[in-house]
C-alpha positions as a printed Julia matrix, in Angstrom:
79×3 Matrix{Float64}:
  -8.63    1.55    6.83
 -10.45    4.64    4.7
 -13.66    3.37    2.93
 -12.73    5.51   -0.06
 -10.17    2.52   -0.39
 -12.91    0.2    -0.22
 -14.96    2.02   -3.25
 -11.85    2.38   -4.77
 -11.18   -0.8    -5.19
 -15.16   -1.91   -5.45
 -15.04    0.45   -8.69
 -12.23   -1.48  -10.19
 -13.69   -4.96   -9.25
 -16.39   -3.03  -11.49
 -14.63   -2.97  -14.53
 -13.47   -6.37  -14.58
 -16.42   -7.37  -15.14
 -17.66   -5.07  -17.48
 -14.64   -5.97  -19.66
 -15.19   -9.52  -18.91
 -18.77   -8.93  -20.48
 -17.75   -7.3   -23.72
 -15.73   -9.9   -24.09
 -12.28   -8.4   -23.59
 -10.65  -10.85  -21.31
  -7.11   -9.59  -22.12
  -7.48   -6.36  -20.77
  -9.72   -8.28  -18.32
  -6.88   -9.78  -16.95
  -4.25   -6.99  -16.97
  -6.52   -4.76  -14.63
  -7.31   -8.21  -12.82
  -3.46   -8.04  -11.57
  -3.46   -4.58  -11.47
  -6.05   -5.37   -8.73
  -4.92   -7.81   -6.91
  -1.61   -6.12   -6.49
  -4.1    -2.71   -4.51
  -5.41   -6.11   -3.08
  -2.49   -6.59   -1.51
  -1.05   -4.12   -0.55
  -4.56   -3.45    1.35
  -3.62   -6.39    2.82
  -0.18   -5.64    4.14
  -1.24   -2.45    5.93
  -4.64   -3.64    7.16
  -5.04   -5.12   10.34
  -7.91   -4.33   11.53
 -10.96   -7.79   10.99
 -13.52   -5.84    9.85
 -11.06   -4.35    6.93
  -9.38   -8.53    6.57
 -12.8   -10.08    6.11
 -13.62   -7.36    3.31
 -10.48   -8.2     1.75
 -10.9   -11.84    1.95
 -14.32  -11.59    0.05
 -12.44   -9.65   -2.36
 -10.24  -11.74   -2.9
 -12.09  -14.42   -3.67
 -14.26  -12.71   -5.9
 -10.98  -11.89   -7.92
 -10.44  -15.44   -7.28
 -13.95  -16.46   -8.95
 -13.13  -13.94  -12.25
  -9.43  -14.99  -13.0
 -11.01  -18.47  -13.23
 -14.0   -16.71  -15.48
 -11.24  -15.26  -17.73
  -9.11  -18.46  -18.22
 -12.64  -20.66  -19.28
 -13.16  -17.73  -21.93
  -9.44  -17.92  -23.2
  -9.89  -21.56  -22.92
 -12.98  -22.01  -24.82
 -11.02  -19.73  -27.8
  -8.22  -23.21  -28.26
 -10.58  -25.24  -28.38
 -11.87  -24.39  -31.75
């Protein structure tokens, strides 16, 4: 797999983090869905062990970001 795909993925994840930091959770969630789809595509077309390990790291990170976005959303529903 091209390393370029992982640099694109890294940039997209950074954008999600930036959106969360600026409390734009709806936009962050939408971006997270896009990146999840990209990650699924990469997973579908990869059979290299190193790539699969890299993809699994991103899956864990996206899951943590998803939890962070949902936790931030719950803070507002408690008001």
